[in-house]
Backbone and ligand atoms as CSV (ligand in chain L), in Angstrom:
chain,resi,resn,atom,element,x,y,z
A,1,MET,N,N,7.875,9.101,-21.161
A,1,MET,CA,C,6.835,8.260,-21.184
A,1,MET,C,C,5.837,8.490,-20.125
A,2,MET,N,N,4.689,8.593,-20.304
A,2,MET,CA,C,3.605,8.854,-19.195
A,2,MET,C,C,3.054,7.607,-18.488
A,3,TYR,N,N,2.921,7.709,-17.187
A,3,TYR,CA,C,2.310,6.616,-16.323
A,3,TYR,C,C,0.787,6.746,-16.687
A,4,LYS,N,N,0.174,5.500,-16.851
A,4,LYS,CA,C,-1.109,5.381,-17.051
A,4,LYS,C,C,-1.948,4.782,-15.735
A,5,ARG,N,N,-1.451,3.987,-15.079
A,5,ARG,CA,C,-2.160,3.473,-13.960
A,5,ARG,C,C,-1.056,3.401,-12.808
A,6,ILE,N,N,-1.241,4.226,-11.747
A,6,ILE,CA,C,-0.501,4.174,-10.531
A,6,ILE,C,C,-1.072,3.201,-9.345
A,7,VAL,N,N,-0.390,2.575,-8.765
A,7,VAL,CA,C,-0.856,1.937,-7.595
A,7,VAL,C,C,-0.166,2.439,-6.328
A,8,LEU,N,N,-0.989,2.909,-5.482
A,8,LEU,CA,C,-0.529,3.715,-4.164
A,8,LEU,C,C,-0.786,2.639,-3.086
A,9,ALA,N,N,0.400,2.082,-2.431
A,9,ALA,CA,C,0.123,1.311,-1.273
A,9,ALA,C,C,0.186,2.006,0.033
A,10,VAL,N,N,-0.684,1.970,0.860
A,10,VAL,CA,C,-0.787,2.602,2.003
A,10,VAL,C,C,-0.959,1.697,3.306
A,11,ASP,N,N,-0.308,2.117,4.322
A,11,ASP,CA,C,-0.426,1.293,5.666
A,11,ASP,C,C,-1.644,1.897,6.469
A,12,LEU,N,N,-2.286,3.030,5.929
A,12,LEU,CA,C,-3.417,3.905,6.557
A,12,LEU,C,C,-2.879,4.368,7.948
A,13,THR,N,N,-1.700,4.742,8.030
A,13,THR,CA,C,-1.162,5.523,9.333
A,13,THR,C,C,-1.317,6.887,8.872
A,14,ASP,N,N,-1.140,7.740,9.904
A,14,ASP,CA,C,-1.214,9.301,9.482
A,14,ASP,C,C,-0.055,9.659,8.481
A,15,GLU,N,N,0.828,8.745,8.170
A,15,GLU,CA,C,1.907,9.132,7.190
A,15,GLU,C,C,1.548,8.907,5.769
A,16,SER,N,N,0.247,8.290,5.742
A,16,SER,CA,C,-0.151,7.689,4.345
A,16,SER,C,C,-0.516,8.935,3.504
A,17,ILE,N,N,-1.110,9.997,4.009
A,17,ILE,CA,C,-1.202,11.185,3.365
A,17,ILE,C,C,-0.056,11.870,2.666
A,18,LEU,N,N,1.006,11.748,3.185
A,18,LEU,CA,C,2.428,12.245,2.718
A,18,LEU,C,C,2.780,11.497,1.474
A,19,VAL,N,N,2.656,10.211,1.499
A,19,VAL,CA,C,3.046,9.356,0.306
A,19,VAL,C,C,2.001,9.497,-0.683
A,20,ALA,N,N,0.794,9.427,-0.309
A,20,ALA,CA,C,-0.306,9.709,-1.321
A,20,ALA,C,C,-0.425,11.096,-2.016
A,21,ASN,N,N,0.260,12.172,-1.412
A,21,ASN,CA,C,0.228,13.420,-2.078
A,21,ASN,C,C,1.291,13.369,-3.151
A,22,LYS,N,N,2.338,12.685,-3.004
A,22,LYS,CA,C,3.254,12.439,-4.159
A,22,LYS,C,C,2.611,11.789,-5.259
A,23,ALA,N,N,1.843,10.605,-5.013
A,23,ALA,CA,C,1.205,9.896,-6.029
A,23,ALA,C,C,0.037,10.740,-6.500
A,24,LEU,N,N,-0.638,11.618,-5.809
A,24,LEU,CA,C,-1.754,12.574,-6.515
A,24,LEU,C,C,-0.877,13.417,-7.380
A,25,SER,N,N,0.312,14.105,-7.040
A,25,SER,CA,C,0.958,15.075,-7.925
A,25,SER,C,C,1.177,14.230,-9.328
A,26,LEU,N,N,1.700,13.014,-9.165
A,26,LEU,CA,C,2.081,12.264,-10.468
A,26,LEU,C,C,0.998,12.141,-11.275
A,27,CYS,N,N,-0.250,11.651,-10.684
A,27,CYS,CA,C,-1.421,11.508,-11.435
A,27,CYS,C,C,-1.973,12.715,-12.129
A,28,GLN,N,N,-1.803,13.731,-11.301
A,28,GLN,CA,C,-2.156,15.085,-11.932
A,28,GLN,C,C,-1.344,15.448,-13.055
A,29,SER,N,N,-0.060,15.181,-13.002
A,29,SER,CA,C,0.836,15.726,-13.968
A,29,SER,C,C,0.977,14.595,-15.240
A,30,THR,N,N,0.638,13.666,-15.176
A,30,THR,CA,C,0.632,12.626,-16.157
A,30,THR,C,C,-0.678,12.170,-16.656
A,31,GLY,N,N,-1.756,12.420,-15.845
A,31,GLY,CA,C,-3.207,12.033,-16.164
A,31,GLY,C,C,-3.566,10.567,-15.936
A,32,ALA,N,N,-2.468,9.792,-14.984
A,32,ALA,CA,C,-2.609,8.542,-14.649
A,32,ALA,C,C,-3.797,8.269,-13.844
A,33,ASP,N,N,-4.448,7.114,-13.882
A,33,ASP,CA,C,-5.518,6.691,-12.998
A,33,ASP,C,C,-4.759,6.120,-11.702
A,34,LEU,N,N,-5.496,6.182,-10.588
A,34,LEU,CA,C,-4.942,5.800,-9.342
A,34,LEU,C,C,-5.760,4.712,-8.692
A,35,THR,N,N,-4.887,3.670,-8.356
A,35,THR,CA,C,-5.534,2.566,-7.318
A,35,THR,C,C,-4.844,2.676,-6.023
A,36,ILE,N,N,-5.722,2.733,-5.031
A,36,ILE,CA,C,-5.175,2.986,-3.625
A,36,ILE,C,C,-5.397,1.538,-2.917
A,37,ILE,N,N,-4.185,0.887,-2.478
A,37,ILE,CA,C,-4.467,-0.443,-1.985
A,37,ILE,C,C,-3.850,-0.356,-0.522
A,38,HIS,N,N,-4.612,-1.209,0.271
A,38,HIS,CA,C,-4.318,-1.422,1.667
A,38,HIS,C,C,-4.292,-2.974,1.989
A,39,VAL,N,N,-3.302,-3.616,2.411
A,39,VAL,CA,C,-3.326,-4.995,2.641
A,39,VAL,C,C,-3.551,-5.448,4.115
A,40,ILE,N,N,-4.592,-6.203,4.611
A,40,ILE,CA,C,-4.560,-6.599,5.813
A,40,ILE,C,C,-3.900,-7.805,5.855
A,41,GLU,N,N,-2.974,-8.005,6.754
A,41,GLU,CA,C,-2.158,-9.186,6.831
A,41,GLU,C,C,-3.126,-10.054,7.518
A,42,SER,N,N,-3.267,-11.516,6.971
A,42,SER,CA,C,-3.964,-12.503,7.590
A,42,SER,C,C,-3.301,-12.857,8.969
A,43,LEU,N,N,-3.888,-12.988,9.950
A,43,LEU,CA,C,-3.339,-13.402,11.231
A,43,LEU,C,C,-2.812,-14.714,11.089
A,44,ASN,N,N,-3.552,-15.463,10.468
A,44,ASN,CA,C,-2.883,-16.882,10.446
A,44,ASN,C,C,-1.624,-16.909,9.534
A,45,TYR,N,N,-1.591,-15.868,8.795
A,45,TYR,CA,C,-0.420,-15.901,7.853
A,45,TYR,C,C,0.721,-15.276,8.534
A,46,ALA,N,N,0.280,-14.161,9.454
A,46,ALA,CA,C,1.570,-13.374,10.113
A,46,ALA,C,C,1.930,-14.523,11.361
A,47,TYR,N,N,1.186,-15.310,11.782
A,47,TYR,CA,C,1.624,-16.271,12.823
A,47,TYR,C,C,1.858,-17.723,12.359
A,48,GLY,N,N,2.235,-17.654,11.131
A,48,GLY,CA,C,2.455,-19.074,10.684
A,48,GLY,C,C,1.203,-20.211,10.721
A,49,GLY,N,N,-0.165,-19.750,10.680
A,49,GLY,CA,C,-1.090,-20.497,10.790
A,49,GLY,C,C,-1.236,-21.342,12.135
A,50,ASP,N,N,-0.645,-20.746,13.238
A,50,ASP,CA,C,-0.589,-21.369,14.400
A,50,ASP,C,C,-1.222,-20.606,15.449
A,51,VAL,N,N,-2.333,-20.097,15.060
A,51,VAL,CA,C,-3.085,-19.236,16.144
A,51,VAL,C,C,-4.137,-20.097,16.512
A,52,PRO,N,N,-4.150,-20.364,17.995
A,52,PRO,CA,C,-5.069,-21.247,18.664
A,52,PRO,C,C,-6.432,-20.781,18.928
A,53,ILE,N,N,-6.969,-19.697,18.310
A,53,ILE,CA,C,-8.059,-18.886,18.778
A,53,ILE,C,C,-8.777,-18.692,17.206
A,54,ASP,N,N,-9.954,-18.208,17.540
A,54,ASP,CA,C,-10.804,-17.903,16.214
A,54,ASP,C,C,-10.643,-16.521,16.151
A,55,VAL,N,N,-10.035,-16.330,15.009
A,55,VAL,CA,C,-9.662,-14.617,14.743
A,55,VAL,C,C,-10.745,-13.910,13.826
A,56,THR,N,N,-11.680,-14.588,13.465
A,56,THR,CA,C,-12.571,-14.072,12.418
A,56,THR,C,C,-13.185,-12.935,12.812
A,57,ASP,N,N,-13.454,-12.571,13.987
A,57,ASP,CA,C,-14.089,-11.256,14.520
A,57,ASP,C,C,-13.026,-10.123,14.372
A,58,ILE,N,N,-11.759,-10.450,14.861
A,58,ILE,CA,C,-10.703,-9.391,14.768
A,58,ILE,C,C,-10.419,-9.196,13.286
A,59,GLN,N,N,-10.379,-10.138,12.514
A,59,GLN,CA,C,-10.213,-9.949,11.200
A,59,GLN,C,C,-11.296,-8.995,10.583
A,60,GLN,N,N,-12.638,-9.173,10.857
A,60,GLN,CA,C,-13.534,-8.442,10.307
A,60,GLN,C,C,-13.388,-6.901,10.833
A,61,GLN,N,N,-12.975,-6.771,12.250
A,61,GLN,CA,C,-13.002,-5.405,12.840
A,61,GLN,C,C,-11.820,-4.758,12.110
A,62,LEU,N,N,-10.517,-5.436,11.866
A,62,LEU,CA,C,-9.566,-4.829,11.034
A,62,LEU,C,C,-10.185,-4.219,9.615
A,63,LYS,N,N,-10.854,-5.063,8.911
A,63,LYS,CA,C,-11.557,-4.634,7.687
A,63,LYS,C,C,-12.246,-3.487,7.814
A,64,GLU,N,N,-13.058,-3.391,8.774
A,64,GLU,CA,C,-13.990,-2.306,8.889
A,64,GLU,C,C,-13.198,-0.874,9.371
A,65,THR,N,N,-12.125,-1.173,10.258
A,65,THR,CA,C,-11.301,0.103,10.517
A,65,THR,C,C,-10.591,0.512,9.118
A,66,ALA,N,N,-10.089,-0.496,8.447
A,66,ALA,CA,C,-9.172,-0.309,7.169
A,66,ALA,C,C,-10.251,0.576,6.091
A,67,SER,N,N,-11.431,-0.016,5.983
A,67,SER,CA,C,-12.471,0.676,5.047
A,67,SER,C,C,-12.649,2.268,5.472
A,68,GLU,N,N,-12.887,2.392,6.817
A,68,GLU,CA,C,-13.277,3.730,7.105
A,68,GLU,C,C,-11.963,4.623,6.969
A,69,ARG,N,N,-10.761,4.051,7.397
A,69,ARG,CA,C,-9.519,5.068,7.163
A,69,ARG,C,C,-9.347,5.176,5.619
A,70,MET,N,N,-9.566,4.172,4.673
A,70,MET,CA,C,-9.284,4.229,3.320
A,70,MET,C,C,-10.309,5.295,2.792
A,71,ALA,N,N,-11.561,5.271,3.230
A,71,ALA,CA,C,-12.599,6.411,2.701
A,71,ALA,C,C,-12.097,7.748,3.024
A,72,ILE,N,N,-11.703,7.846,4.106
A,72,ILE,CA,C,-11.127,9.350,4.613
A,72,ILE,C,C,-9.919,9.644,3.654
A,73,LEU,N,N,-8.995,8.847,3.464
A,73,LEU,CA,C,-7.802,9.096,2.749
A,73,LEU,C,C,-8.353,9.184,1.152
A,74,ALA,N,N,-9.411,8.469,0.697
A,74,ALA,CA,C,-9.528,8.796,-0.738
A,74,ALA,C,C,-10.384,10.100,-0.807
A,75,ALA,N,N,-10.908,10.432,0.153
A,75,ALA,CA,C,-11.775,11.802,0.184
A,75,ALA,C,C,-10.814,12.896,0.156
A,76,GLN,N,N,-9.794,12.728,0.871
A,76,GLN,CA,C,-8.705,13.938,0.936
A,76,GLN,C,C,-8.186,13.913,-0.383
A,77,LEU,N,N,-7.882,12.813,-1.107
A,77,LEU,CA,C,-7.088,13.071,-2.411
A,77,LEU,C,C,-8.146,13.622,-3.476
A,78,ASP,N,N,-9.384,13.178,-3.420
A,78,ASP,CA,C,-10.414,13.598,-4.306
A,78,ASP,C,C,-9.935,13.725,-5.643
A,79,LEU,N,N,-9.471,12.495,-6.236
A,79,LEU,CA,C,-9.019,12.470,-7.490
A,79,LEU,C,C,-10.145,11.705,-8.424
A,80,PRO,N,N,-10.653,12.265,-9.487
A,80,PRO,CA,C,-11.767,11.720,-10.377
A,80,PRO,C,C,-11.542,10.336,-10.563
A,81,ASN,N,N,-10.304,9.890,-11.359
A,81,ASN,CA,C,-10.056,8.559,-11.580
A,81,ASN,C,C,-9.304,7.729,-10.617
A,82,GLN,N,N,-9.869,7.420,-9.457
A,82,GLN,CA,C,-9.292,6.627,-8.496
A,82,GLN,C,C,-10.190,5.592,-7.956
A,83,ASP,N,N,-9.660,4.441,-7.562
A,83,ASP,CA,C,-10.463,3.451,-7.099
A,83,ASP,C,C,-9.513,2.905,-5.864
A,84,THR,N,N,-10.260,2.270,-4.902
A,84,THR,CA,C,-9.647,1.664,-3.817
A,84,THR,C,C,-9.753,0.281,-3.640
A,85,CYS,N,N,-8.707,-0.447,-2.982
A,85,CYS,CA,C,-8.947,-1.849,-2.915
A,85,CYS,C,C,-8.290,-2.225,-1.578
A,86,ILE,N,N,-9.063,-3.046,-0.720
A,86,ILE,CA,C,-8.506,-3.562,0.526
A,86,ILE,C,C,-8.343,-5.015,0.327
A,87,THR,N,N,-7.348,-5.611,0.712
A,87,THR,CA,C,-7.247,-6.916,0.528
A,87,THR,C,C,-6.446,-7.728,1.348
A,88,GLN,N,N,-6.399,-8.992,1.309
A,88,GLN,CA,C,-6.000,-9.689,2.592
A,88,GLN,C,C,-4.875,-10.804,2.104
A,89,GLY,N,N,-3.683,-10.749,2.846
A,89,GLY,CA,C,-2.600,-11.742,2.427
A,89,GLY,C,C,-1.226,-11.043,2.889
A,90,GLY,N,N,-0.325,-11.516,2.090
A,90,GLY,CA,C,1.127,-10.929,2.134
A,90,GLY,C,C,1.089,-9.644,1.582
A,91,ILE,N,N,1.776,-8.674,2.377
A,91,ILE,CA,C,1.748,-7.061,1.830
A,91,ILE,C,C,2.630,-7.148,0.448
A,92,GLU,N,N,3.585,-7.649,0.341
A,92,GLU,CA,C,4.317,-7.430,-0.852
A,92,GLU,C,C,3.723,-8.222,-2.088
A,93,SER,N,N,3.298,-9.405,-1.784
A,93,SER,CA,C,2.754,-10.193,-2.749
A,93,SER,C,C,1.331,-9.745,-3.300
A,94,GLU,N,N,0.574,-9.117,-2.386
A,94,GLU,CA,C,-0.681,-8.705,-2.912
A,94,GLU,C,C,-0.572,-7.319,-3.506
A,95,ILE,N,N,0.455,-6.525,-3.112
A,95,ILE,CA,C,0.639,-5.417,-3.962
A,95,ILE,C,C,0.997,-5.683,-5.337
A,96,HIS,N,N,1.903,-6.661,-5.539
A,96,HIS,CA,C,2.418,-7.085,-6.877
A,96,HIS,C,C,1.190,-7.615,-7.756
A,97,ARG,N,N,0.267,-8.426,-7.175
A,97,ARG,CA,C,-0.822,-9.002,-7.582
A,97,ARG,C,C,-1.724,-8.029,-8.198
A,98,ILE,N,N,-2.182,-7.015,-7.370
A,98,ILE,CA,C,-3.071,-5.917,-7.804
A,98,ILE,C,C,-2.424,-5.113,-8.774
A,99,ALA,N,N,-1.039,-4.954,-8.770
A,99,ALA,CA,C,-0.414,-3.968,-9.750
A,99,ALA,C,C,-0.494,-4.724,-11.163
A,100,LYS,N,N,-0.166,-6.031,-11.108
A,100,LYS,CA,C,-0.307,-6.980,-12.286
A,100,LYS,C,C,-1.754,-6.926,-12.934
A,101,ASP,N,N,-2.851,-7.161,-11.965
A,101,ASP,CA,C,-4.201,-7.088,-12.342
A,101,ASP,C,C,-4.717,-5.909,-13.111
A,102,LYS,N,N,-3.988,-4.753,-12.423
A,102,LYS,CA,C,-4.428,-3.521,-12.976
A,102,LYS,C,C,-3.718,-3.013,-14.215
A,103,GLN,N,N,-2.729,-3.856,-14.445
A,103,GLN,CA,C,-1.687,-3.378,-15.405
A,103,GLN,C,C,-0.975,-2.021,-15.328
A,104,ALA,N,N,-0.618,-1.811,-13.959
A,104,ALA,CA,C,-0.151,-0.655,-13.492
A,104,ALA,C,C,1.244,-0.515,-14.040
A,105,ASP,N,N,1.688,0.788,-14.163
A,105,ASP,CA,C,3.148,0.999,-14.724
A,105,ASP,C,C,3.876,1.618,-13.628
A,106,LEU,N,N,3.377,1.845,-12.472
A,106,LEU,CA,C,4.086,2.556,-11.282
A,106,LEU,C,C,3.341,2.049,-10.032
A,107,ILE,N,N,4.269,1.689,-9.136
A,107,ILE,CA,C,3.924,1.440,-7.751
A,107,ILE,C,C,4.351,2.698,-6.816
A,108,VAL,N,N,3.764,3.195,-5.969
A,108,VAL,CA,C,4.212,4.139,-4.994
A,108,VAL,C,C,4.183,3.612,-3.568
A,109,VAL,N,N,5.176,3.508,-2.800
A,109,VAL,CA,C,5.265,3.121,-1.550
A,109,VAL,C,C,6.036,4.138,-0.546
A,110,GLY,N,N,5.750,4.356,0.630
A,110,GLY,CA,C,6.774,4.932,1.549
A,110,GLY,C,C,7.857,4.210,1.998
A,111,SER,N,N,8.832,4.971,2.182
A,111,SER,CA,C,10.205,4.400,2.746
A,111,SER,C,C,10.693,5.087,3.977
A,112,HIS,N,N,11.067,4.409,5.051
A,112,HIS,CA,C,11.671,4.923,6.009
A,112,HIS,C,C,12.939,4.874,6.057
A,113,CYS,N,N,13.790,5.715,6.657
A,113,CYS,CA,C,15.289,5.654,6.786
A,113,CYS,C,C,15.514,4.567,7.759
A,114,LYS,N,N,15.884,3.388,7.733
A,114,LYS,CA,C,15.987,2.317,8.625
A,114,LYS,C,C,17.587,2.360,9.093
A,115,HIS,N,N,17.743,1.656,10.330
A,115,HIS,CA,C,19.036,1.466,10.710
A,115,HIS,C,C,18.982,0.478,11.817
A,116,GLY,N,N,20.173,-0.272,12.265
A,116,GLY,CA,C,20.135,-1.325,12.970
A,116,GLY,C,C,19.445,-2.440,12.739
A,117,LEU,N,N,18.715,-3.188,13.624
A,117,LEU,CA,C,17.994,-4.340,13.359
A,117,LEU,C,C,16.967,-4.151,12.204
A,118,ALA,N,N,16.290,-2.988,12.296
A,118,ALA,CA,C,15.238,-2.664,11.353
A,118,ALA,C,C,15.873,-2.811,9.931
A,119,LEU,N,N,17.001,-2.387,9.715
A,119,LEU,CA,C,17.842,-2.487,8.474
A,119,LEU,C,C,18.019,-3.971,8.012
A,120,LEU,N,N,18.357,-4.623,9.011
A,120,LEU,CA,C,18.781,-6.217,8.773
A,120,LEU,C,C,17.465,-6.874,8.378
A,121,LEU,N,N,16.255,-6.603,8.723
A,121,LEU,CA,C,15.022,-7.298,8.584
A,121,LEU,C,C,14.409,-6.732,7.204
A,122,GLY,N,N,15.025,-5.587,6.834
A,122,GLY,CA,C,14.358,-5.220,5.456
A,122,GLY,C,C,13.159,-4.174,5.755
A,123,SER,N,N,12.587,-3.740,4.639
A,123,SER,CA,C,11.400,-2.756,4.709
A,123,SER,C,C,10.350,-3.182,3.575
A,124,THR,N,N,9.094,-2.706,3.812
A,124,THR,CA,C,8.275,-3.163,2.792
A,124,THR,C,C,8.649,-2.606,1.512
A,125,ALA,N,N,9.263,-1.144,1.377
A,125,ALA,CA,C,9.660,-0.644,0.219
A,125,ALA,C,C,10.578,-1.667,-0.560
A,126,SER,N,N,11.656,-2.136,0.152
A,126,SER,CA,C,12.568,-3.042,-0.516
A,126,SER,C,C,12.017,-4.557,-0.956
A,127,GLY,N,N,10.969,-4.786,-0.265
A,127,GLY,CA,C,10.335,-6.042,-0.459
A,127,GLY,C,C,9.522,-5.851,-1.728
A,128,VAL,N,N,8.966,-4.517,-1.844
A,128,VAL,CA,C,7.886,-4.372,-3.199
A,128,VAL,C,C,9.123,-4.176,-4.395
A,129,LEU,N,N,9.994,-3.608,-4.161
A,129,LEU,CA,C,10.836,-3.445,-5.255
A,129,LEU,C,C,11.407,-4.717,-5.987
A,130,HIS,N,N,11.558,-5.811,-5.085
A,130,HIS,CA,C,12.255,-7.147,-5.241
A,130,HIS,C,C,11.141,-7.884,-6.243
A,131,ASP,N,N,11.454,-8.088,-7.472
A,131,ASP,CA,C,10.444,-8.860,-8.396
A,131,ASP,C,C,9.201,-7.894,-8.803
A,132,ALA,N,N,9.346,-6.628,-8.707
A,132,ALA,CA,C,8.256,-5.726,-8.817
A,132,ALA,C,C,7.788,-5.975,-10.565
A,133,PRO,N,N,6.706,-5.921,-10.807
A,133,PRO,CA,C,6.238,-5.946,-12.252
A,133,PRO,C,C,6.275,-4.833,-13.092
A,134,CYS,N,N,6.632,-3.619,-12.489
A,134,CYS,CA,C,6.635,-2.239,-13.106
A,134,CYS,C,C,7.618,-1.451,-12.076
A,135,ASP,N,N,7.631,-0.114,-12.388
A,135,ASP,CA,C,8.494,0.796,-11.828
A,135,ASP,C,C,8.119,0.886,-10.413
A,136,VAL,N,N,8.863,1.333,-9.529
A,136,VAL,CA,C,8.569,1.531,-7.939
A,136,VAL,C,C,9.181,2.716,-7.597
A,137,LEU,N,N,8.242,3.798,-6.976
A,137,LEU,CA,C,8.787,4.835,-6.456
A,137,LEU,C,C,8.657,4.818,-4.853
A,138,ALA,N,N,9.701,5.014,-4.269
A,138,ALA,CA,C,9.815,4.806,-2.746
A,138,ALA,C,C,9.767,6.338,-2.219
A,139,VAL,N,N,8.821,6.818,-1.572
A,139,VAL,CA,C,8.790,8.086,-1.161
A,139,VAL,C,C,9.377,8.207,0.405
A,140,ARG,N,N,10.233,9.021,0.452
A,140,ARG,CA,C,10.980,9.004,1.735
A,140,ARG,C,C,10.074,9.623,2.810
A,141,VAL,N,N,9.967,8.918,3.764
A,141,VAL,CA,C,8.912,9.420,4.811
A,141,VAL,C,C,9.918,9.646,6.213
A,142,LYS,N,N,10.038,10.934,6.606
A,142,LYS,CA,C,10.929,11.130,7.792
A,142,LYS,C,C,9.960,10.837,9.018
A,143,LYS,N,N,10.594,10.247,10.070
A,143,LYS,CA,C,10.021,10.142,11.393
A,143,LYS,C,C,9.360,11.249,12.005
A,144,ASP,N,N,9.963,12.509,12.003
A,144,ASP,CA,C,9.368,13.469,12.798
A,144,ASP,C,C,8.410,14.199,11.719
L,1,AMP,P1,P,7.204,-0.055,6.270
L,1,AMP,O1,O,8.235,-0.666,5.551
L,1,AMP,O2,O,6.414,-1.202,6.924
L,1,AMP,O3,O,7.513,0.962,7.302
L,1,AMP,O4,O,6.072,0.423,5.341
L,1,AMP,C1,C,6.531,1.424,4.319
L,1,AMP,C2,C,5.319,1.432,3.083
L,1,AMP,O5,O,5.064,0.350,2.864
L,1,AMP,C3,C,4.243,2.288,3.684
L,1,AMP,O6,O,4.352,3.741,3.573
L,1,AMP,C4,C,3.232,1.760,2.441
L,1,AMP,O7,O,3.546,2.368,1.451
L,1,AMP,C5,C,3.697,0.341,2.398
L,1,AMP,N1,N,2.782,-0.753,3.286
L,1,AMP,C6,C,3.114,-0.849,4.524
L,1,AMP,N2,N,2.263,-1.607,5.158
L,1,AMP,C7,C,1.190,-1.798,4.186
L,1,AMP,C8,C,0.143,-2.475,4.253
L,1,AMP,N3,N,-0.430,-3.254,5.197
L,1,AMP,N4,N,-0.675,-2.412,2.929
L,1,AMP,C9,C,-0.309,-1.659,1.827
L,1,AMP,N5,N,0.922,-0.989,1.965
L,1,AMP,C10,C,1.552,-1.080,2.882
């Protein structure tokens, strides 16, 4: 079965290109369209709605930085059938929402080998896998 729409979730760190290249290869071999998504966690959401300052400016700055980084990443991939999406909210829930919206059949995320406390807290990749609306590919990202 060929994938038709792949949703690639990126945190827009330097590692994103490693994960993106895997999604790119899959798109090239299956002819799938690509949606690249980055989620800006709402500061109110991250701090339980208990932030005693106006975070509008910070949130706007995060959006602008994300847009710049997303444009660079998209240019590096240079795939004809790709679109990008920067959204705000909870990371896993937004990835699921966009995947459903786009009727994606595969979500691609990066995955770090975690241990200790990080393992107990879980990872974005395992969060995305839980209740995912389609297949999920976790691309192993090594720390070095
Ligand atoms: P983490 O578990 O936080 O180390 O992240 C692993 C992977 O989750 C990243 O490589 C991305 O694929 C995805 N991810 C993490 N943060 C975000 C974000 N803010 N927006 C979209 N995807 C993300």
